[in-house]
N, C-alpha and C positions, 0 to 999 in steps of 0.2 A: 389698122389699130385703132380704138375708138375711144370716146370719154361719153359716159354717162350717168343718167340722174335716175335712180329707181325708187318707187314709192311701195313702201308695206302695203299688202293686200295684193289686189288683183295688179299683174306684172304691168308697172308703168316706167319707163327709163328714159333718161335722155342718154342719148349716144351718141360719140365721136364716130363717125363711119370709114375706115379707111379699105377700100376694096371688101375683102371678107373678115376685116376683123374685129376684135372684140370690142362691145361698145365701149363708148366714152364721152364725157360732156365739159362745157366750159363757155363762159363768157365775161366782158366785162368793158368799162371804157373811160377815158381819161380826156380832157381837151387836148388836142393834137399836139400842137407845139409847144416848146418850154414847158410841159407839165411833169410832174414827179410823180413815183409810184405811189398808188394808193398803200395809205399805211392802215394798220389793223382799227385806227380811231378813225378814219377819215369820213365814215359813214356813219360812224358811232356818236352818240352823245349819252350824257349821262342816263345810269339806270330809269327807266320810266318815261323819257322824255321822247319828243316829236324829232325823228331824223331830218334835217335840212332836205333831203331827197333820199329816196330809200336805193335808187340805185345813177348811176352818171346817165350823163346825157346818151342821147344815141351817138352813134358813129358816122359823119355824113362825109363826103369827100371835100376837100378844100381845094378852091380854085388858086391857083398861085399863078403870078407872073414870072416866074421864074423855076419851071420844071425842069426835072433832071431826066437825065436819059436812063430810059428801062433798059435799052440795049446794054449800056455800059454796067451798070448795077447787078441787073438781076445775075446775070453770070456767075459773077465773082461771090454772091450769095448762095446761090446752089452748090457753089465748089465747095464752102465754110459748110452747107449742109451735109454734103458728102464726105466730106474729111471727119465730121461728128459719128456719123453711122459705120465709119469704117474703123476709126479711133474706139467709140465706145462699145460696142458691141454689148456688153451687159453691165450693168452698176445697180448699185444698192444705196440706200438712204433710210434716212429717219423721217416719215413724212408727219407734220402735226396739222390736224383739221379742227377748225373754230367754226360753227354751225348754228346761224342767227334765223329768229322767223320774227318775221314782221309781226306785230299785235295790231288787231284791229282797232282797237284803243288808240295808239300811235307807240312810236318807238319799238324796240327789238326787245325779244326774249333773252333771256341771260343765254351766256354762250355755253354751247355743249362742247366739250373737247373729248377728241381719242387721236390715239397716237399708232401707227404703223410702223412696223418693218418694211419697207417697201422695195421691191426689186423689179426693173425694167431688161428685157433684151428687145435689142433693134437690129434688123435685120433687112435686105433685100432679097427678092425673091430673084428668080431669072428672066423673069418678064417684066424687072424695073419695078415691081409694086414693094412700097415701104411696107415692114410689118414689124407691129411691136406688141411683145408680150408684156405682161404685168402681173405682180402679185403681191399682195400684203398679208404679213405675218403668216407666208406659206400656200397661200391658196387666194380666191377671188372675195372672201370675206366682204361681200357685198351686205350682208346684216348688218356688220357692224357700225355701218356707218350712220349717225343719227337722221333721226325721222324716215329710214327706212329707204332714205334718197344717196345712190350711189354715184361719184364723181370720179368717172375714170380717163387713164388715156391724156392726160394734161402735157407731157413731154412731147406727144405729137402732133400739137398743134401748128409748132413753124413748118411742119410738111405741106401748108399750104402754098409754099413756093417750093417745094420740089417738083420736078417736071413732069411727073406722072399726075400730078392733081394741078399743078397750076396752071394748064391750058383749058380749067374749068372754069376759069375765073377771067375777068377785064380787071387787068393791073395795070397801074399810072404810077410813077414815079413822080411826086408831088413837089419835089424839093428839098430845101434844107431846114433842119430842126434841130432839136436838143432832148437829148433824155440822161438825167441824171447830170445835168451838167458837160455832157459830152455831146459834139457834133454828131449828126445824125441825117441819114436819109431816109425821108419817110417812102414808104412805098402803102398805096391803098388798093383794097382788091374789094371786087363783087361777084358775085353768082354771074355768070352768063345765062341768057334766058335759052339759047340755044343748046346748052350742054346740059346735063344731067347732074344733079348734086352726088357727090360721092365721099365726101369727108365726114360729116356727122349726121347726126339723126337722133331722134326719140322713139324708142321701142314702148309701146303702149297696147296692151293685150294681146301680146305676141304678133305685134306689126310693128315695123319700122317704118317710122316718119323721117325723112331726108329733109334737112335744111338747109333752106338757101341761107348762104352766109355771107355777109361782109366785115370789113375791119380792116384793120391800120398795123403796119411793122415799122419798129424805129431801128435801123442799121446802122453799127457803129461805121462812121466814115473811115475809120482807118483800118479795121479788122475787117469790116463786111462781115460782122458775127451779129445776130439778131440781140438786141437790149431788152426790147420790148415788144409784146404783142398784143392785140386786142379784139375780139372779135364780137360781132353782134349779129341777131336776126336781120335778114334782108325783108325776111315780110314774115308776120305771124303765123302760126298756123292752131286757128281756131276749132279745126276737129280735135283737137286733143286739147284745149283750151291752153295752149301754150302763146303768150303774149310777150313774152322779153326774155332773151338767154345772152347774158352778157359777161364775158371774161376779160381779164386783163392777166397777163403773166410777164415777169421780171426775170430775166436772163442775167447770169452774172458768170464771170471767170472761174474756173475750179480748178486749182492747180494740185496734180497728184505728184509729189516728189520723186519717187522712186522711177517713173517714167521721164521725167522732166519736161511733162504732158500738161498742157492748158487746155480745159474743155468749157465752152460756153452752156450753162445748164439752166436750166428753170431753178430759182431758188422760191420763190412766191407766185401764188396765183390766188385770184380773188372773183369770187362767182356771184352773180345775181341771176335770178330768176323767178319770172311770173307763171307759174303752172299750176291748173286747177284750182285755181282760187288761194292759192298759196304764195306767198313772197318770202323767200330766202337770200340769204348772203351765205358765201362759207370764202374763209381762207385756209389754202394750202400753203406749208413752209415746209420746204425739204433742207435737210442738213445732215453732215458727216456721209459724204458722199465716199464710195467705193468704187473701184473698179474692179470687179469680180473677176477671177482667175488670170486676173494680169496683176493687178496690184491690192490684194485681199488683205494685207498688212498695213498700207498708208490709207492716212485719211486725209481730206482735202483740209488745206489750209483756208481760213478766212480770204475772200478777196479784198485785195488792197483799194480804198476808196480813192474814186477820180477825184 
């Protein structure tokens, strides 16, 4: 599965590439420890004013005097990812998108808003490769995205810790932190120089440019579910004028009453990209989750705030 941005005109797309999956894209960041989720206003000021910073600072590793044991934490995290893929199978949601473009004179354009009926199917092939298909309003609907720029595959980002992909990254358990007031383990990842990137890429002029990525995951200490994920470019791709690609995703527990099932799903994603001379900010919000063919009549309940 992938995530992707795609410009109108000559086919240019940012894509999250999982094996041979559909394109997708994402990226964003916050300060590593004790930081809170970005809000819709976090990088927006009053109309016409200049943002303090058009994007969050670059994600860098954090030296720690008390690193945690990757051998202890990672297996419990991957077990949660496997449970998610086993129990989720297919879900629907309402996806709301807000799109902003930085003005040359400073500030942001007025937001362009769009809503989709979103559906995703997640499965694992016999060779272990995770696969996700997604549709919007019953089809691909790339042409419906603002600025001809499609953002695809957001739910697949956490699979950077799946065993099929994680061996392509140098993983470090940095130690303890917190997210939204909850204790967390911090896992940092960066593309290994001896491994070919496979997870994400841009599609430009019918060619796919795979991305060297780095990022951080905040893992709930009690449940070992991911609470927050951020990714960044490990290096720019000047051949296609891609200089920044930053994404932050918030995960929250979604309870499905009929199955007495609680799954941690992406609730909000914020994407910043500097591509072909344009700077964009995009916010995706997911709500009204349904488990398709399992709980088609039961909507999720809002998560209890910690």
